[in-house]
N, C-alpha and C positions, 0 to 999 in steps of 0.2 A: 509217413505224413503226420504232421502234428495235429492232434485233435483240436477242434475249435471250442473255445470256452469263453466265459464271461470276462475273465482277466485279460485274455488276449484281445478280445473285442475292445475293452476299455483302453488298452495300450495303443491300439491302432487309431482309435478315435481321438485320443489325446495327441498323438503324433500328427494326425491330420489337421486338427484344430491349430496346433502350433505352427505347422507349415503354412496353413491358410492365413493365419494372423501375420506371419512374416511377409507373405506376399502382398497382403493388403497394405501393410505399413510401407513396403517398398514402393507400391503404386502411389500411395498418398505422398510419400517423400518426393517421388519423381514429379508428381503434379505440382507440389509446392515449389520445387526447384524451378520447374518450367514457368510457373506463375511469377516467381521472383525474378527470373531472367527477363520475362516479358515486361513486367512492370519497370524493371531497371531500364530496358530498352526504350519504353514509352517515355520515361522521365528524361533520359539522355537526349532523345529526339526533341522533346519539348524544350529542354534547356538550350540545345544547339540552335533551334529555330527562334529562340527568344519569344515564343508565342505567348506564354503567360504574361510576360512583362509588356508585350505589345498590346494584348487585350486590356490589361489594366490601364495602360497609358491612354488608349483611345476611349476607354470608358470615362476617364477623367476629362478628356477633351469634350466628349459629348455632354457631360454634366456641366462643364463650363458654359457651353453654348445654350443648353436647354433648361437648366435649373438655376434660377436667380439665387444668388447668395448661398450656394452650397459649395463646400470645399472639403477636400480630403483632409483627414486629421493627420498632420505631419508627424505627430508623435505616436500615432496609433500603429498597430501591427496589421500587415496584410497577410491573410491566410490563403494558402494555395493547396490544391489537391487535384491529382489526376486519377480518374477512376479507370477500372479495367476496360471500359468501353471508350476510353480516350476523351471522356468529358472532363474539361478543366473547370474546376470550381474555385472561384476567387471571391474574397470578400475583404472589405476595408471600411473603417469607420469614417463618418462624414460629420461636418460641423456647419454652423451658421455663425456669421460674424455680427455681433451686436456691440457697438462701440469699438473698443480696441481688442476685445477678447472674443474667443470662439466658444460657442455652446455646442455640446454633443447633441445631435438630432437623430442619429440612426446609423445605418450602414448600407453600402452598395453590395449587392450579391450578384455575381456573374456565374452563368453556366454556359460555357462555350462547348457545344457539341460538334460532331463531325459535320453536321449540316446546319448552316446558319438559320434555316427556317425554324429549327427547334431550339436554337440558342436563346438565352434570355438575359436581360439586364434589369434587375429590380432594385428599387430604392425602398428599403424598409425603414420607416420612421418610428420613433418611440411614441409619437402622438399622431397616428395616421388620420384621425378624424377632424383635425383642425382645418379651418377654411384658409385657403391660400390668400395672402394679401397681394400676390404678384399678378395683378390684372392690369393690362395696358390697352388703351383705346386709340385707334387710328385717328389722327387729326383731320383727315379728309378721306373721301371715297377715292380709291386709287384710279378708278375708271372715269369718273365724272369730275373729280376735283372739288366736289361739294364739301363744305366744311361740316365737321361732325362734332358732337359733344361727347363728354366722358362722364360716366356715372361713378363718382367718388362717394365716399361716406361723408355726409354733411356734418357729422359729429366729430370728425377727426380733429379739427382745430380747437373745438371747445374741450375735447378730452385732453389734448396736449397742454392746454392752458391750465388744467387742474393738476397735472402731474408735477411732482416735486422736481426742482431744478437739478438736484443731485442724481439724475437718472439719465441713462442713454437709451436710444431706441433705434429701430430701423423703420424705413418708410419707402413705399413705392409710389410713383406718380407718373402721369402721362403729360405730354406737352400739347399746346394748341397748334403746333405746326411741326413739320419735319425739320430736323436740325442736324448740322454736322456735329460729330462727337465733340470736337474742339469747341464748337459754339456753345454746347450745353455745359461743358466744363467751365467755360468762361462765365456763363450765367451764374453758376454755383460757386464761383471763386470767392465772393465776399463772405460766404458762410463757412463756419468751422465744421465741415462735414467731409465724409469720405464717400466717393462714388464707387459702388461695387459692381454694377451691371447696368447695361443699357439695351433696351429692346431695339432690334434692327428691323428696318423695312427691307425685305429681300425680294420684292416683286409679287407678293401674295395678291391674289384676286386679279392681278393685271397680267402677269407673265405666266401664272399657273394657278389652278384652282386649289383651294384648301378650305377647311371648315372654319366657320366663324359664327359668332352669336352677337347678342346685344339687343337693345330695345330702343324704340323711338329713332333718333338719328345718331346712334352710336354703333360702332363696329369693334368687336373684340375678337381677334384671331385665336383659333384654338391651338395652333402650333406655330411658335415663333422661335427665332434664334436671337441670341443676345451677344453684345460685345463686352468682353471682360479682359483681364490680363492674359496676354499670349502665353501659351505653354509649348515648350519644346523638349525633345529628348534626343539622346545620342542614338547611333545606329543600332546599338544593342539594347536600348531602352533602360540601361542601368542608371543613367544620370538624367535628371529632369531639372528644368528651370521654368519659372513663371514670373512674368512682369506684373507690375501694378498698373491699374487703370488710371493713368495720369497723363496730362498733356505732354510731359517729357517723353513718354514712351508710346504715344498714340500711333505714330507712323509704324513703329515696330509691331505693335499689337495688331494693327490692320494687316500688315504683311504676313505675320505668323498665322493669323486666322485663314487667310487665303492659301497659304502654303499647306496647312494641315488639310484643308478641303481638297486641294490638288493631290496631296499624297493619298488620301482615301479614294478619290476617284480613279487615280492611276494604278494604285497597287492593290486595292481591295474590290471584291465583288459588290454589286448593288445589294445583294441579300445581306452582306456583312454590315454595311453602314445603315441600311434601312431596317431590316428585321432584327438584327442583333443590337446595334447601337441606338436605333430609334431616330436616325437623322433622315427625315423625310425630305424629298425634293432637293437633295444636296446639289446636284448638278445645276438645276435651274437657279438656285440661290447663289451658287458660286459665280455663275455667268452674270447674274444681275449685279452683284457687288463689284465684280471686275469691270463691268461696263459703265456702271452708274455711281461708283464710289459708295461710301458708307453713309447711311442716313438713319438717325435714331429719333424716337418719339417718346422718351421717358427715361426713367432711371430708378435704381434701387440705391438708397443712400443710408448711411448710419452716422450717428453723432449725438451730442447732447440734445435732449428734448426741446430745450428753449431755442436751439438753432434750427431744429426741424419746424418749430412753430413760426419762425420768421419767414419760411417759404410761403406762408399764407399770403404775403404781400406781393409775391411774384406773379405778374399778370400772365406769364407764359405757362404756369403750372396749373394742372387740373387733375381730377380723379385721384386725389391722394388717399392712400390707405396706410394705416399704422400697423406695424408688425410687433415683434417682440421687444420687451423692455428689460433693462438690467440696471443693477446698481452702478454708480459712477465708476468708470474705468478709463476715462479720457484724460489726455495730457493737456 
């Protein structure tokens, strides 16, 4: 029997450490391989289901309806990531239209988790503390029919009068009565302006309860939908198209909005369109629009400031609010 000594002990310990290291490396390599295979499977399943593209598309639809004058940046990059917990992280830049050009204002950030309750859609703005100009007042009480007033900024018109004519801007306003979209476009036809968004009356306070505010004899709803250019996508969500909000495409815009509402109601869960997309009372609003047609009570417009100033003379317009300004970029 060989005598035990320090040299032999050192050799055994060295061999043991080497063997243990090899085993650890093998285990780590196997774990990394399994993780790589798992992540590959997750991405393949996500791509096969077109789920990331679907979430991106419907987030844009929700933004069209709920966020006046917000648009995806057509030249910007959409970033996508799938985490090991199958959370899909998506972001894309957004803009606002002032005149004929678009200004970068922030980005949309989506986190679609396995459970819609914990999924989020956030709009991160570069200037988060600026007061929104997009405030619209109902022309009458939906239950009693009593005429209501609107609280606009009384200094809007004097401010516009002092702004150099080589400037473009955006403005929101309410109307003194409910109008068909075509009727409001006809009212604005004499002015060199572009209509971007119109607040829709979808049965609030009459067909369903929702939050509202105001003072005196005015009512401002806390959650509204708006009519804008209709957005469609192919079955795989690879291709998208969006119409402009003009009289020429008005029938198509209405039909597309109803179609997208029906698609969400039919194919997605309530937690998906309410908790994730933030589309409250979707079914009630869809039913109201389908049964009562489309009725608007204001608009967001953009154009030369001197054209905006001319709206002061329109008897139907009230509650005007001035938004962003930019150097002349109009044709």
